[in-house]
VOKE-7651 format. One record per residue (C-alpha): chain; z, y, x; residue in three letters. Coordinates in Angstrom, 3 decimals, padded with zeros to 6 digits. Layout:
// VOKE-7651
+---+----------+----------+----------+-----+
! c !        z !        y !        x !   r !
+---+----------+----------+----------+-----+
! A !        Z !        Y !        X ! ALA !
...
+---+----------+----------+----------+-----+
***
This chain:
// VOKE-7651
+---+----------+----------+----------+-----+
! c !        z !        y !        x !   r !
+---+----------+----------+----------+-----+
! A !  000.025 ! -000.001 ! -000.186 ! MET !
! A ! -001.090 !  003.508 !  001.388 ! LYS !
! A !  002.159 !  005.583 !  000.732 ! LYS !
! A !  000.886 !  008.810 !  002.359 ! THR !
! A ! -001.441 !  008.878 ! -000.821 ! GLY !
! A !  001.341 !  008.247 ! -003.260 ! ILE !
! A !  003.681 !  010.858 ! -001.331 ! ILE !
! A !  001.113 !  013.468 ! -001.935 ! LEU !
! A !  000.329 !  012.161 ! -005.966 ! GLY !
! A !  004.424 !  012.553 ! -006.030 ! LEU !
! A !  004.408 !  015.847 ! -005.064 ! VAL !
! A !  001.586 !  017.331 ! -006.918 ! LEU !
! A !  002.905 !  014.929 ! -010.570 ! VAL !
! A !  006.393 !  016.413 ! -009.716 ! LEU !
! A !  004.872 !  019.917 ! -009.887 ! ALA !
! A !  006.251 !  021.097 ! -013.190 ! VAL !
! A !  006.809 !  023.780 ! -014.762 ! PRO !
! A !  010.639 !  024.764 ! -015.487 ! ALA !
! A !  009.846 !  024.968 ! -019.136 ! GLY !
! A !  008.326 !  022.008 ! -019.585 ! GLY !
! A !  011.543 !  019.862 ! -018.953 ! ALA !
! A !  012.793 !  018.406 ! -022.002 ! MET !
! A !  015.758 !  020.886 ! -023.030 ! ALA !
! A !  019.126 !  019.159 ! -024.893 ! SER !
! A !  018.990 !  022.170 ! -027.168 ! GLU !
! A !  018.592 !  021.405 ! -030.733 ! GLY !
! A !  020.630 !  018.025 ! -031.964 ! ILE !
! A !  024.353 !  018.513 ! -032.253 ! GLY !
! A !  027.172 !  017.915 ! -034.483 ! ARG !
! A !  026.736 !  016.406 ! -038.043 ! ALA !
! A !  028.240 !  019.012 ! -040.211 ! GLY !
! A !  029.773 !  018.716 ! -043.561 ! ARG !
! A !  028.227 !  018.136 ! -046.706 ! GLY !
! A !  025.658 !  015.350 ! -048.361 ! ASP !
! A !  023.275 !  015.984 ! -045.951 ! ALA !
! A !  024.073 !  016.931 ! -042.413 ! ALA !
! A !  023.699 !  019.819 ! -040.812 ! SER !
! A !  023.087 !  020.296 ! -037.101 ! PHE !
! A !  024.707 !  023.151 ! -034.594 ! SER !
! A !  022.695 !  024.035 ! -031.649 ! SER !
! A !  024.377 !  022.413 ! -028.458 ! THR !
! A !  023.008 !  023.688 ! -025.012 ! VAL !
! A !  025.414 !  022.534 ! -022.939 ! ASN !
! A !  026.555 !  018.733 ! -022.642 ! GLY !
! A !  029.147 !  016.890 ! -020.732 ! PRO !
! A !  028.518 !  015.706 ! -017.555 ! ALA !
! A !  027.480 !  012.497 ! -016.519 ! VAL !
! A !  029.956 !  009.821 ! -016.323 ! ARG !
! A !  029.294 !  006.279 ! -015.874 ! SER !
! A !  031.396 !  005.378 ! -018.181 ! SER !
! A !  029.319 !  006.725 ! -020.834 ! GLU !
! A !  025.918 !  005.406 ! -022.543 ! PHE !
! A !  022.561 !  006.219 ! -022.717 ! SER !
! A !  019.833 !  005.630 ! -024.940 ! LEU !
! A !  017.308 !  006.606 ! -021.833 ! CYS !
! A !  016.173 !  002.949 ! -021.573 ! PRO !
! A !  014.884 !  003.322 ! -024.965 ! THR !
! A !  012.010 !  005.447 ! -024.004 ! ILE !
! A !  010.702 !  001.888 ! -023.534 ! ALA !
! A !  010.122 !  001.130 ! -027.195 ! GLU !
! A !  008.509 !  005.053 ! -027.891 ! THR !
! A !  004.602 !  005.230 ! -028.640 ! ALA !
! A !  004.653 !  007.012 ! -025.699 ! GLN !
! A !  005.563 !  004.389 ! -022.870 ! VAL !
! A !  004.635 !  001.844 ! -024.709 ! ARG !
! A !  000.441 !  002.449 ! -025.043 ! ASN !
! A !  000.921 !  002.809 ! -021.477 ! LYS !
! A !  001.577 ! -000.675 ! -020.793 ! GLY !
! A !  005.255 !  000.239 ! -019.187 ! ILE !
! A !  006.721 ! -002.624 ! -020.216 ! ASP !
! A !  008.985 ! -002.746 ! -017.004 ! TYR !
! A !  011.520 ! -000.432 ! -018.137 ! VAL !
! A !  014.030 ! -002.548 ! -019.602 ! ARG !
! A !  013.924 ! -004.936 ! -016.745 ! THR !
! A !  016.673 ! -005.187 ! -014.229 ! ARG !
! A !  014.461 ! -004.720 ! -011.280 ! GLU !
! A !  013.422 ! -001.646 ! -012.467 ! PHE !
! A !  017.510 ! -000.405 ! -013.051 ! ALA !
! A !  017.093 ! -001.599 ! -009.594 ! GLU !
! A !  014.658 !  001.173 ! -008.777 ! SER !
! A !  015.977 !  003.407 ! -010.406 ! VAL !
! A !  019.504 !  003.119 ! -008.216 ! SER !
! A !  017.586 !  003.049 ! -004.700 ! ALA !
! A !  015.847 !  006.309 ! -005.715 ! VAL !
! A !  019.203 !  008.009 ! -006.766 ! ALA !
! A !  021.355 !  006.570 ! -003.411 ! ASN !
! A !  018.434 !  007.402 ! -001.246 ! GLY !
! A !  017.752 !  004.039 ! -000.207 ! THR !
! A !  014.544 !  004.285 ! -001.595 ! SER !
! A !  011.258 !  005.787 !  000.878 ! SER !
! A !  010.411 !  007.822 ! -002.502 ! TYR !
! A !  013.959 !  009.606 ! -002.977 ! ALA !
! A !  013.502 !  013.336 ! -002.253 ! PRO !
! A !  015.242 !  014.680 !  000.908 ! VAL !
! A !  017.921 !  016.609 ! -001.041 ! ARG !
! A !  019.333 !  013.731 ! -003.789 ! LEU !
! A !  020.551 !  016.145 ! -006.937 ! PRO !
! A !  024.307 !  015.491 ! -007.667 ! ALA !
! A !  024.144 !  013.681 ! -011.017 ! GLU !
! A !  021.512 !  011.133 ! -010.323 ! TRP !
! A !  024.123 !  008.487 ! -009.286 ! LYS !
! A !  025.537 !  009.166 ! -012.157 ! GLY !
! A !  022.544 !  008.697 ! -014.238 ! ALA !
! A !  021.645 !  005.229 ! -012.128 ! ALA !
! A !  025.504 !  004.074 ! -013.013 ! ASN !
! A !  024.488 !  004.840 ! -016.717 ! LEU !
! A !  020.999 !  003.419 ! -016.448 ! TRP !
! A !  022.141 ! -000.094 ! -015.214 ! ARG !
! A !  025.349 ! -000.010 ! -017.574 ! GLU !
! A !  023.370 !  000.325 ! -020.367 ! THR !
! A !  021.067 ! -002.595 ! -019.393 ! PHE !
! A !  023.676 ! -004.406 ! -019.302 ! SER !
! A !  025.241 ! -004.071 ! -022.412 ! SER !
! A !  024.878 ! -005.563 ! -025.590 ! THR !
! A !  025.851 ! -003.431 ! -027.572 ! GLY !
! A !  023.601 ! -000.478 ! -029.156 ! LYS !
! A !  024.624 !  003.352 ! -030.891 ! ALA !
! A !  024.296 !  003.165 ! -034.799 ! ARG !
! A !  024.819 !  005.913 ! -036.888 ! ILE !
! A !  028.096 !  005.929 ! -039.389 ! ALA !
! A !  028.664 !  007.862 ! -043.067 ! VAL !
! A !  032.016 !  008.748 ! -043.506 ! MET !
! A !  033.885 !  010.565 ! -046.744 ! PRO !
! A !  034.695 !  013.724 ! -045.666 ! TRP !
! A !  038.473 !  015.267 ! -046.446 ! GLU !
! A !  037.003 !  018.509 ! -048.619 ! SER !
! A !  036.722 !  015.837 ! -052.014 ! GLY !
! A !  034.290 !  013.267 ! -053.341 ! PRO !
! A !  030.988 !  013.275 ! -052.720 ! GLY !
! A !  031.104 !  015.391 ! -049.333 ! ARG !
! A !  030.269 !  013.120 ! -045.914 ! ARG !
! A !  030.251 !  013.446 ! -042.307 ! GLU !
! A !  027.260 !  011.454 ! -040.563 ! VAL !
! A !  027.762 !  010.609 ! -036.664 ! VAL !
! A !  027.352 !  008.712 ! -034.154 ! LEU !
! A !  029.306 !  005.862 ! -032.709 ! LEU !
! A !  028.982 !  004.318 ! -029.389 ! LEU !
! A !  028.913 !  000.847 ! -028.683 ! PRO !
! A !  032.459 !  000.866 ! -027.778 ! SER !
! A !  032.824 !  002.368 ! -030.936 ! GLY !
! A !  033.581 !  005.829 ! -029.865 ! ALA !
! A !  032.658 !  009.128 ! -031.746 ! PHE !
! A !  029.845 !  010.763 ! -029.825 ! ALA !
! A !  027.711 !  013.932 ! -030.221 ! GLU !
! A !  023.659 !  013.588 ! -030.378 ! PRO !
! A !  023.984 !  015.194 ! -027.012 ! THR !
! A !  026.273 !  012.527 ! -024.915 ! GLN !
! A !  023.871 !  010.065 ! -025.667 ! VAL !
! A !  022.228 !  009.881 ! -022.375 ! GLY !
! A !  019.009 !  011.972 ! -023.132 ! LEU !
! A !  019.661 !  015.326 ! -021.490 ! ASP !
! A !  017.756 !  016.428 ! -018.016 ! VAL !
! A !  020.278 !  014.999 ! -015.845 ! ARG !
! A !  020.855 !  011.193 ! -017.407 ! SER !
! A !  017.314 !  010.808 ! -018.442 ! CYS !
! A !  015.639 !  012.905 ! -015.069 ! ASN !
! A !  011.708 !  012.457 ! -015.218 ! SER !
! A !  011.453 !  013.399 ! -011.808 ! ASP !
! A !  014.009 !  010.011 ! -011.110 ! LEU !
! A !  012.119 !  007.368 ! -013.527 ! LEU !
! A !  008.839 !  008.570 ! -012.000 ! PHE !
! A !  010.240 !  007.843 ! -008.650 ! ARG !
! A !  011.562 !  005.200 ! -009.663 ! ALA !
! A !  008.361 !  003.408 ! -011.073 ! SER !
! A !  006.598 !  004.311 ! -007.509 ! LEU !
! A !  009.958 !  002.168 ! -005.987 ! GLU !
! A !  009.189 ! -000.699 ! -008.478 ! TYR !
! A !  005.179 ! -000.867 ! -008.006 ! ARG !
! A !  006.317 ! -000.929 ! -004.624 ! PHE !
! A !  008.447 ! -003.595 ! -004.404 ! ARG !
! A !  006.397 ! -005.776 ! -006.681 ! LYS !
! A !  003.570 ! -004.802 ! -004.473 ! GLY !
! A !  000.680 ! -004.708 ! -007.400 ! GLU !
! A ! -001.223 ! -001.631 ! -007.507 ! GLU !
! A ! -002.131 ! -001.630 ! -011.079 ! ASP !
! A !  001.344 ! -001.096 ! -012.318 ! VAL !
! A !  001.498 !  001.381 ! -014.330 ! PRO !
! A !  003.442 !  004.891 ! -013.680 ! LEU !
! A !  006.005 !  006.567 ! -015.713 ! LEU !
! A !  004.893 !  009.911 ! -015.263 ! TYR !
! A !  007.049 !  012.744 ! -015.861 ! PRO !
! A !  005.566 !  013.642 ! -018.682 ! HIS !
! A !  005.647 !  010.279 ! -020.272 ! LEU !
! A !  009.259 !  010.571 ! -019.860 ! VAL !
! A !  010.271 !  014.097 ! -021.760 ! ARG !
! A !  007.696 !  013.313 ! -024.526 ! LYS !
! A !  009.629 !  009.724 ! -025.197 ! ALA !
! A !  013.065 !  011.129 ! -024.990 ! ALA !
! A !  012.107 !  013.957 ! -027.051 ! SER !
! A !  010.726 !  012.030 ! -029.515 ! GLY !
! A !  014.011 !  010.016 ! -030.046 ! ILE !
! A !  016.294 !  013.399 ! -029.865 ! GLU !
! A !  013.899 !  013.952 ! -033.186 ! LYS !
! A !  014.397 !  010.107 ! -034.296 ! LYS !
! A !  018.136 !  010.992 ! -034.276 ! ILE !
! A !  017.977 !  014.454 ! -035.708 ! MET !
! A !  015.877 !  012.306 ! -038.789 ! ALA !
! A !  018.232 !  009.534 ! -039.369 ! LYS !
! A !  021.182 !  011.771 ! -039.258 ! MET !
! A !  019.585 !  014.147 ! -041.868 ! ASP !
! A !  018.600 !  011.204 ! -044.541 ! SER !
! A !  021.576 !  009.363 ! -043.848 ! ALA !
! A !  024.213 !  011.092 ! -045.975 ! ALA !
! A !  021.748 !  011.546 ! -048.747 ! ARG !
! A !  020.829 !  007.421 ! -048.498 ! SER !
! A !  024.338 !  006.931 ! -048.573 ! ALA !
! A !  024.877 !  009.018 ! -051.623 ! LYS !
! A !  022.200 !  006.922 ! -053.232 ! ARG !
! A !  023.818 !  003.197 ! -052.232 ! ALA !
! A !  026.901 !  004.829 ! -054.160 ! ASP !
! A !  024.891 !  005.109 ! -057.149 ! GLU !
! A !  023.669 !  001.863 ! -056.985 ! ILE !
! A !  026.825 !  000.590 ! -056.434 ! ALA !
! A !  028.434 !  002.052 ! -059.067 ! ALA !
! A !  025.362 !  000.517 ! -061.468 ! ARG !
! A !  026.249 ! -003.168 ! -060.465 ! ILE !
! A !  030.140 ! -002.362 ! -060.948 ! ALA !
! A !  029.288 ! -001.161 ! -064.417 ! GLN !
! A !  027.048 ! -003.923 ! -065.271 ! ALA !
! A !  029.829 ! -006.740 ! -063.862 ! GLU !
! A !  032.490 ! -004.836 ! -065.983 ! LYS !
! A !  030.640 ! -005.011 ! -069.162 ! ALA !
! A !  031.201 ! -009.152 ! -069.257 ! GLY !
! A !  030.364 ! -010.167 ! -065.826 ! GLY !
! A !  026.709 ! -010.844 ! -066.588 ! GLY !
! A !  024.552 ! -013.047 ! -068.269 ! CYS !
! A !  022.451 ! -013.658 ! -065.497 ! HIS !
! A !  024.553 ! -014.140 ! -061.895 ! PRO !
! A !  021.485 ! -014.916 ! -060.224 ! GLN !
! A !  020.184 ! -011.440 ! -060.382 ! GLU !
! A !  023.514 ! -009.678 ! -060.034 ! LEU !
! A !  023.693 ! -011.718 ! -056.576 ! ALA !
! A !  020.176 ! -010.649 ! -056.067 ! ARG !
! A !  021.536 ! -006.697 ! -056.613 ! ALA !
! A !  024.085 ! -006.979 ! -054.281 ! LYS !
! A !  022.133 ! -008.593 ! -051.815 ! ALA !
! A !  019.489 ! -005.520 ! -051.651 ! GLU !
! A !  022.156 ! -003.146 ! -051.908 ! LEU !
! A !  023.847 ! -004.778 ! -048.560 ! ALA !
! A !  020.759 ! -004.980 ! -046.670 ! VAL !
! A !  020.505 ! -000.905 ! -047.880 ! ALA !
! A !  023.487 !  000.306 ! -046.440 ! ARG !
! A !  022.864 ! -001.944 ! -043.428 ! ALA !
! A !  019.841 ! -000.355 ! -042.675 ! VAL !
! A !  020.996 !  003.121 ! -043.525 ! ILE !
! A !  023.241 !  002.837 ! -040.665 ! THR !
! A !  020.859 !  001.269 ! -038.145 ! ASP !
! A !  019.795 !  003.899 ! -035.892 ! PHE !
! A !  016.416 !  001.903 ! -035.324 ! ASP !
! A !  015.540 !  001.848 ! -039.057 ! SER !
! A !  012.610 !  004.017 ! -039.910 ! ASP !
! A !  013.157 !  007.273 ! -042.647 ! PRO !
! A !  010.547 !  005.206 ! -044.519 ! ASP !
! A !  011.979 !  001.646 ! -044.554 ! VAL !
! A !  015.444 !  002.917 ! -045.623 ! THR !
! A !  013.679 !  004.497 ! -048.914 ! ASP !
! A !  011.997 !  001.448 ! -049.158 ! ALA !
! A !  015.092 ! -000.625 ! -049.262 ! VAL !
! A !  017.285 !  000.822 ! -051.272 ! LEU !
! A !  014.201 !  001.547 ! -053.998 ! ALA !
! A !  014.294 ! -002.102 ! -054.750 ! ARG !
! A !  018.188 ! -002.171 ! -054.470 ! ALA !
! A !  017.482 !  000.648 ! -057.124 ! GLU !
! A !  015.153 ! -001.354 ! -059.049 ! VAL !
! A !  017.813 ! -004.625 ! -058.885 ! ALA !
! A !  020.111 ! -002.735 ! -060.220 ! SER !
! A !  018.498 ! -000.953 ! -062.679 ! ALA !
! A !  017.210 ! -004.534 ! -064.261 ! ASP !
! A !  020.889 ! -005.738 ! -064.666 ! LEU !
! A !  021.498 ! -002.985 ! -067.226 ! SER !
! A !  018.188 ! -003.555 ! -069.294 ! THR !
! A !  018.190 ! -005.752 ! -072.861 ! GLY !
! A !  020.752 ! -008.542 ! -072.584 ! GLY !
! A !  021.003 ! -008.875 ! -069.007 ! ARG !
! A !  024.904 ! -008.896 ! -068.996 ! PHE !
! A !  026.899 ! -009.739 ! -071.597 ! ALA !
! A !  029.191 ! -006.922 ! -073.585 ! SER !
! A !  032.685 ! -006.773 ! -073.254 ! VAL !
! A !  033.479 ! -008.047 ! -076.739 ! ASN !
! A !  030.906 ! -010.453 ! -076.950 ! ALA !
! A !  029.861 ! -013.699 ! -074.539 ! VAL !
! A !  026.411 ! -013.772 ! -076.189 ! TYR !
! A !  023.629 ! -013.041 ! -073.376 ! CYS !
! A !  020.666 ! -012.830 ! -075.342 ! GLY !
! A !  017.265 ! -010.858 ! -074.955 ! GLU !
+---+----------+----------+----------+-----+
***
């Protein structure tokens, strides 16, 4: 491999204007109310190795996946990130940014973790119908959206591009696609937008789920149900919907679809003679 040409290309690729870096501004804490609200948070916390990072999930975004870069979530790439961050790679800069070691630790710990971040919708103390949407780390700890390792320090496009060069060098294959800085920035920005959209819709979706649960409870109270299989199906559809609402990776359209199915199933329970009345056991149609 001819490293001279690669190093020259590295210099050219990394000559990106400062404004091109991904900003952490724009995602914030979920506020009070039926729909989540967001406050702009510019300065996130310092990178610490005990935190959790969503940066490796850039591998699952269209920007990265469509380029055939399927090695991002491998142990070998995590080792390449560490090599660059610790200065043992020939692709490491002369002056290593202080936060790169912390970013490499985040990457390694997240790679070895089997847990995942998820959404939680909790009732707010101000009254019924009021909810707070929060992010939960795999440890169960609460986190601001800016604390999930997507900022320019822990998901650094320069570090990851150099790591892809190191990974290609270790593999000894010239055709290994590189993780260019613009791909990292676009992918991370897309994940940020996904978080915002998910948290924004989660409270509204939870309200729909509560309404479905109320209809099912009403059907049971009205006599126990003449069609236990349909009652069980409605409950199962509701359980699926609640799981999807809190699944970080689920698409808003998927959430809407499963809620719609649960709504239909719960509505069917109250049509015609689907359930027995409290005063009669006859289950006629």
